[in-house]
C-alpha positions, -999 to +999 in steps of 0.1 A: +518+529-269+513+493-259+477+501-250+470+516-284+485+485-302+465+462-279+432+481-286+439+480-324+446+442-323+413+436-304+394+457-329+410+439-359+404+404-345+367+411-340+364+415-378+383+384-389+367+354-405+370+320-390+358+295-417+355+259-405+373+269-372+404+283-389+411+311-365+448+313-362+465+347-362+501+360-363+513+394-349+544+414-356+553+448-340+582+471-348+594+506-341+618+527-361+629+561-370+613+569-404+639+562-431+663+547-407+671+513-392+646+496-370+650+501-333+633+469-324+608+444-337+591+412-325+568+385-338+545+366-316+541+334-337+509+318-347+482+318-320+445+315-315+424+345-304+419+330-270+458+330-266+458+368-272+434+374-243+446+349-217+468+360-188+505+358-200+492+355-235+501+374-267+486+407-255+507+406-224+538+395-243+533+424-268+529+449-240+560+436-223+580+440-256+569+477-259+576+484-222+611+469-225+621+490-256+653+511-251+638+543-237+670+563-244+668+555-281+631+564-282+635+597-265+664+608-288+640+607-317+607+625-315+596+609-348+598+572-339+570+553-354+554+521-344+539+495-368+519+464-361+507+438-385+480+412-376+477+383-400+445+362-400+448+327-415+410+325-414+407+355-437+432+340-461+413+307-461+381+324-469+396+343-498+414+312-512+401+278-503+365+288-498+363+313-526+351+286-550+320+280-528+311+317-529+316+318-567+293+287-572+266+303-551+267+335-571+271+319-605 
């Protein structure tokens, strides 16, 4: 599962915007039984893409989190679901702060 989350994060980061160097990200990962309490979740703070890729970086931390999940809890429930959210500060900046510049160019 950690490899799938890692691959998804890499794909998503490739498409993010980085206006004026605003490239910070935040990542959250969770697993739960649908309609039940979460089994575990983790956030990995605000980081730059380079911090995702470096040895011991966010990707390695996320993979360690998934590997360290309570295997007994996961095996008891065949319908455990994983969720990951990757937040791009650059995308937000482009849609808010820099939206005026795009509107002026169009208008």
